Backbone as a printed PyTorch tensor [residue, N CA C, xyz], in Angstrom:
tensor([[[-17.3020, -11.4240,   6.3640],
         [-16.1060, -10.8150,   5.8100],
         [-15.5810, -11.6500,   4.6510]],

        [[-14.6110, -11.0830,   3.9490],
         [-14.0390, -11.7690,   2.7970],
         [-12.8420, -12.6330,   3.1710]],

        [[-12.4210, -12.5770,   4.4140],
         [-11.3080, -13.4030,   4.8510],
         [ -9.9510, -12.8040,   4.5300]],

        [[ -8.9440, -13.6160,   4.7640],
         [ -7.5550, -13.1750,   4.6180],
         [ -7.2170, -12.7280,   3.2030]],

        [[ -7.8240, -13.3520,   2.1900],
         [ -7.4640, -13.0140,   0.8060],
         [ -7.8890, -11.5960,   0.4250]],

        [[ -8.7890, -10.9900,   1.1680],
         [ -9.2410,  -9.6340,   0.8480],
         [ -8.5910,  -8.5670,   1.7330]],

        [[ -7.7220,  -8.9870,   2.6320],
         [ -7.0690,  -8.0260,   3.5280],
         [ -6.0270,  -7.2290,   2.7580]],

        [[ -6.1070,  -5.8890,   2.7970],
         [ -5.0920,  -5.0900,   2.1040],
         [ -3.7140,  -5.2940,   2.7280]],

        [[ -2.7120,  -5.3490,   1.8690],
         [ -1.3460,  -5.5360,   2.3470],
         [ -0.4140,  -4.4190,   1.9000]],

        [[ -0.9110,  -3.5550,   1.0140],
         [ -0.1090,  -2.4560,   0.4910],
         [ -0.8830,  -1.1550,   0.6670]],

        [[ -0.2380,  -0.1380,   1.2230],
         [ -0.8310,   1.1900,   1.3390],
         [ -0.3560,   2.0740,   0.1970]],

        [[ -1.2350,   2.9680,  -0.2740],
         [ -0.9110,   3.8270,  -1.4110],
         [ -1.4640,   5.2060,  -1.1210]],

        [[ -0.5990,   6.1750,  -0.9380],
         [ -1.0170,   7.5560,  -0.7280],
         [ -0.4380,   8.3890,  -1.8590]],

        [[ -1.2990,   8.8970,  -2.7070],
         [ -0.8370,   9.6480,  -3.8630],
         [ -0.3590,  11.0350,  -3.4580]],

        [[ -1.0710,  11.6940,  -2.5730],
         [ -0.7840,  13.1030,  -2.3140],
         [ -0.7380,  13.4380,  -0.8260]],

        [[  0.0810,  12.7240,  -0.0390],
         [  0.1750,  13.0960,   1.3690],
         [  1.0740,  14.3200,   1.5350]],

        [[  0.8150,  15.0810,   2.5460],
         [  1.6520,  16.2370,   2.8530],
         [  2.5370,  15.8680,   4.0280]],

        [[  3.6470,  15.2410,   3.7350],
         [  4.5690,  14.7890,   4.7590],
         [  4.4110,  13.3060,   5.0210]],

        [[  5.4540,  12.7320,   5.5670],
         [  5.4770,  11.2950,   5.8200],
         [  6.0060,  11.0740,   7.2280]],

        [[  5.1030,  10.9840,   8.1620],
         [  5.5350,  10.8060,   9.5420],
         [  5.8160,   9.3330,   9.8010]],

        [[  6.7180,   9.0860,  10.7160],
         [  6.9980,   7.6950,  11.0390],
         [  5.8120,   7.0380,  11.7290]],

        [[  4.9200,   7.8470,  12.2960],
         [  3.7250,   7.2750,  12.9140],
         [  2.8330,   6.6070,  11.8680]],

        [[  2.7470,   7.2060,  10.6850],
         [  1.9510,   6.5980,   9.6100],
         [  2.5540,   5.2540,   9.2240]],

        [[  3.8630,   5.2100,   9.0440],
         [  4.5260,   3.9480,   8.7110],
         [  4.3370,   2.9290,   9.8280]],

        [[  4.4120,   3.3870,  11.0660],
         [  4.2140,   2.4940,  12.2020],
         [  2.7990,   1.9210,  12.2090]],

        [[  1.8040,   2.7690,  11.9510],
         [  0.4150,   2.2930,  11.9050],
         [  0.2100,   1.2790,  10.7860]],

        [[  0.7230,   1.5800,   9.5870],
         [  0.5850,   0.6300,   8.4770],
         [  1.2300,  -0.7090,   8.8410]],

        [[  2.4250,  -0.6680,   9.4190],
         [  3.1150,  -1.9010,   9.7890],
         [  2.3270,  -2.6770,  10.8390]],

        [[  1.7920,  -1.9830,  11.8320],
         [  1.0320,  -2.6570,  12.8820],
         [ -0.3040,  -3.1970,  12.3800]],

        [[ -0.8140,  -2.6290,  11.2850],
         [ -2.0460,  -3.1540,  10.6800],
         [ -1.7630,  -4.3520,   9.7840]],

        [[ -0.4930,  -4.7220,   9.6620],
         [ -0.1360,  -5.8870,   8.8740],
         [  0.2110,  -5.5960,   7.4290]],

        [[  0.3800,  -4.3300,   7.0870],
         [  0.7520,  -3.9910,   5.7200],
         [  2.1930,  -4.4270,   5.4570]],

        [[  2.4540,  -4.8520,   4.2280],
         [  3.8010,  -5.2330,   3.8150],
         [  4.5100,  -4.1010,   3.0850]],

        [[  3.7480,  -3.1660,   2.5220],
         [  4.3510,  -2.1080,   1.7290],
         [  3.5370,  -0.8360,   1.7610]],

        [[  4.1920,   0.2430,   1.3560],
         [  3.5760,   1.5680,   1.3530],
         [  4.2300,   2.3710,   0.2410]],

        [[  3.4200,   2.9530,  -0.6260],
         [  3.9220,   3.7520,  -1.7390],
         [  3.2620,   5.1190,  -1.7110]],

        [[  4.0170,   6.1430,  -2.0730],
         [  3.4580,   7.4890,  -2.0930],
         [  3.9890,   8.2540,  -3.2930]],

        [[  3.2570,   9.3010,  -3.6700],
         [  3.6030,  10.0710,  -4.8550],
         [  4.2790,  11.3890,  -4.5620]],

        [[  3.9680,  12.0150,  -3.4770],
         [  4.5370,  13.3390,  -3.1880],
         [  5.6800,  13.1950,  -2.1860]],

        [[  6.7930,  13.8260,  -2.5270],
         [  7.9430,  13.9020,  -1.6230],
         [  8.6920,  15.1880,  -1.9510]],

        [[  9.6020,  15.5580,  -1.0810],
         [ 10.4040,  16.7480,  -1.3170],
         [ 11.1800,  16.5980,  -2.6260]],

        [[ 11.1750,  17.6440,  -3.4270],
         [ 11.8190,  17.6300,  -4.7390],
         [ 13.2970,  17.2470,  -4.6310]],

        [[ 14.0030,  17.7950,  -3.6550],
         [ 15.4260,  17.4890,  -3.4990],
         [ 15.6290,  16.0270,  -3.0940]],

        [[ 14.7260,  15.5230,  -2.2600],
         [ 14.8050,  14.1250,  -1.8490],
         [ 14.6030,  13.2100,  -3.0570]],

        [[ 13.6350,  13.5410,  -3.9050],
         [ 13.3860,  12.7260,  -5.1000],
         [ 14.6020,  12.7440,  -6.0240]],

        [[ 15.1870,  13.9270,  -6.2490],
         [ 16.3740,  14.0140,  -7.1130],
         [ 17.5220,  13.1620,  -6.5660]],

        [[ 17.7770,  13.2920,  -5.2780],
         [ 18.8580,  12.5240,  -4.6670],
         [ 18.6100,  11.0300,  -4.7180]],

        [[ 17.3980,  10.6280,  -4.3650],
         [ 17.0750,   9.2020,  -4.3740],
         [ 17.0680,   8.6320,  -5.7900]],

        [[ 16.6340,   9.4260,  -6.7560],
         [ 16.6540,   8.9640,  -8.1450],
         [ 18.0930,   8.7430,  -8.6030]],

        [[ 18.9760,   9.6810,  -8.2870],
         [ 20.3820,   9.5550,  -8.6770],
         [ 21.0460,   8.3610,  -7.9880]],

        [[ 20.6700,   8.1170,  -6.7370],
         [ 21.2650,   7.0210,  -5.9640],
         [ 20.5210,   5.7020,  -6.1450]],

        [[ 19.4200,   5.7500,  -6.8820],
         [ 18.5710,   4.5720,  -7.1100],
         [ 18.0710,   3.9910,  -5.7770]],

        [[ 17.5920,   4.9000,  -4.9050],
         [ 17.0780,   4.4830,  -3.5910],
         [ 15.6430,   4.9600,  -3.3830]],

        [[ 14.8590,   4.9860,  -4.4530],
         [ 13.4570,   5.3880,  -4.3060],
         [ 12.6460,   4.3100,  -3.6030]],

        [[ 13.1950,   3.1190,  -3.5000],
         [ 12.5930,   2.0480,  -2.7170],
         [ 13.4860,   1.8040,  -1.5080]],

        [[ 12.8530,   1.5620,  -0.3740],
         [ 13.6150,   1.4110,   0.8660],
         [ 12.8060,   0.5920,   1.8600]],

        [[ 13.4390,   0.1510,   2.9050],
         [ 12.7450,  -0.4750,   4.0320],
         [ 12.7060,   0.5580,   5.1440]],

        [[ 11.4850,   0.9190,   5.5460],
         [ 11.2770,   1.9770,   6.5230],
         [ 11.1130,   1.3610,   7.9040]],

        [[ 12.0560,   1.6310,   8.7850],
         [ 11.9410,   1.2330,  10.1800],
         [ 11.2690,   2.3890,  10.8970]],

        [[  9.9600,   2.2820,  11.0530],
         [  9.1770,   3.3990,  11.5780],
         [  9.5280,   3.7260,  13.0230]],

        [[  9.8230,   2.7170,  13.7950],
         [ 10.1610,   2.9260,  15.1970],
         [ 11.0370,   1.7800,  15.6710]],

        [[ 11.9120,   2.0660,  16.5930],
         [ 12.7860,   1.0280,  17.1430],
         [ 12.0090,   0.0370,  17.9990]],

        [[ 10.7660,   0.3770,  18.3590],
         [  9.9550,  -0.4920,  19.2090],
         [  9.3700,  -1.6850,  18.4590]],

        [[  9.3770,  -1.6390,  17.1220],
         [  8.8080,  -2.7290,  16.3350],
         [  9.8930,  -3.7060,  15.9050]],

        [[  9.5240,  -4.9740,  15.8440],
         [ 10.4460,  -5.9920,  15.3620],
         [ 10.6900,  -5.8120,  13.8690]],

        [[ 11.8130,  -6.3440,  13.3550],
         [ 12.1020,  -6.2070,  11.9210],
         [ 10.9940,  -6.7210,  11.0030]],

        [[ 10.2060,  -7.7110,  11.4320],
         [  9.1270,  -8.1920,  10.5660],
         [  8.0350,  -7.1370,  10.3960]],

        [[  8.0510,  -6.0910,  11.2090],
         [  7.0850,  -5.0040,  11.0830],
         [  7.6500,  -3.7830,  10.3730]],

        [[  8.8630,  -3.8760,   9.8580],
         [  9.3850,  -2.7880,   9.0490],
         [  8.5990,  -2.7660,   7.7500]],

        [[  8.5740,  -1.6490,   7.0970],
         [  7.6750,  -1.4520,   5.9590],
         [  8.4490,  -1.1810,   4.6740]],

        [[  8.2610,  -2.0500,   3.6690],
         [  8.8450,  -1.7890,   2.3510],
         [  8.1430,  -0.5650,   1.7800]],

        [[  8.9110,   0.4300,   1.3530],
         [  8.3560,   1.7160,   0.9490],
         [  8.9610,   2.1570,  -0.3740]],

        [[  8.1500,   2.8250,  -1.1890],
         [  8.6590,   3.3390,  -2.4500],
         [  7.9920,   4.6470,  -2.8290]],

        [[  8.7540,   5.4720,  -3.5370],
         [  8.2180,   6.7190,  -4.0800],
         [  7.8220,   6.4430,  -5.5210]],

        [[  6.5730,   6.6920,  -5.8590],
         [  6.0940,   6.4220,  -7.2100],
         [  6.8700,   7.2590,  -8.2250]],

        [[  7.2260,   6.6810,  -9.3650],
         [  8.0800,   7.3960, -10.3200],
         [  7.3860,   8.5220, -11.0720]],

        [[  6.0800,   8.4700, -11.1820],
         [  5.3660,   9.4670, -11.9830],
         [  4.4470,  10.3280, -11.1270]],

        [[  4.8190,  10.5100,  -9.8630],
         [  4.0590,  11.3440,  -8.9280],
         [  2.6210,  10.8680,  -8.8030]],

        [[  1.6710,  11.5680,  -9.4170],
         [  0.2530,  11.2330,  -9.2640],
         [ -0.2160,  10.1590, -10.2430]],

        [[  0.5930,   9.7940, -11.1870],
         [  0.1410,   8.9390, -12.2820],
         [  0.6890,   7.5280, -12.1350]],

        [[ -0.1060,   6.5720, -12.5630],
         [  0.3250,   5.1900, -12.5710],
         [  1.2220,   4.9110, -13.7630]],

        [[  1.7720,   3.7130, -13.8270],
         [  2.6130,   3.3570, -14.9680],
         [  1.7900,   3.2690, -16.2500]],

        [[  2.4510,   3.2540, -17.4030],
         [  1.7160,   3.1390, -18.6690],
         [  0.7790,   1.9290, -18.6520]],

        [[ -0.3640,   2.0700, -19.2580],
         [ -1.4530,   1.0780, -19.3520],
         [ -2.1470,   0.8400, -18.0170]],

        [[ -1.8980,   1.6810, -17.0260],
         [ -2.5460,   1.5440, -15.7250],
         [ -3.4990,   2.7070, -15.4750]],

        [[ -3.9880,   3.3010, -16.5320],
         [ -4.8990,   4.4300, -16.4010],
         [ -6.3130,   3.9020, -16.1560]],

        [[ -6.9180,   4.3380, -15.0870],
         [ -8.2530,   3.8640, -14.7260],
         [ -9.2730,   4.9900, -14.7700]],

        [[ -8.9130,   6.1050, -15.3470],
         [ -9.7910,   7.2640, -15.4340],
         [-10.7440,   7.1220, -16.6150]],

        [[-11.8870,   7.7580, -16.5300],
         [-12.8890,   7.6860, -17.5870],
         [-12.3890,   8.2970, -18.8960]],

        [[-11.3980,   9.1800, -18.8210],
         [-10.8880,   9.8380, -20.0280],
         [ -9.8200,   9.0180, -20.7430]],

        [[ -9.4440,   7.8670, -20.2070],
         [ -8.3760,   7.0560, -20.7950],
         [ -8.9350,   5.9980, -21.7390]],

        [[ -8.0750,   5.5460, -22.6160],
         [ -8.4480,   4.4780, -23.5410],
         [ -7.6990,   3.1870, -23.2590]],

        [[ -7.0640,   3.0790, -22.1000],
         [ -6.3390,   1.8590, -21.7640],
         [ -7.3170,   0.7060, -21.5820]],

        [[ -6.8880,  -0.5160, -21.8940],
         [ -7.7680,  -1.6670, -21.6570],
         [ -8.0030,  -1.8410, -20.1580]],

        [[ -9.1010,  -2.4800, -19.7820],
         [ -9.3940,  -2.6940, -18.3580],
         [ -8.2850,  -3.4900, -17.6770]],

        [[ -8.0570,  -3.1890, -16.4160],
         [ -7.0760,  -3.9210, -15.6210],
         [ -7.8030,  -5.0840, -14.9710]],

        [[ -7.3400,  -6.2770, -15.2560],
         [ -7.9980,  -7.4720, -14.7240],
         [ -7.0130,  -8.2740, -13.9140]]])
């Protein structure tokens, strides 16, 4: 194996259909520190954008200790990464190193 330095610590789901607390609980129990997703309810995105709460700490279940809560964020551009983070063959962005 590659050891601890290769263990993923952030989950990224671009197009999930719903966000169950079980998913957050599983990510937290696998040792993930964060979870980001692109799809959310339109009204939820509008409200969170206005309130500046697109990032949050998700307590997936009361059974987990606070160290297993999951830092969570809704990606600002839905399916797309930030500028200069294009990794598609059709992009001209420099390689991400």
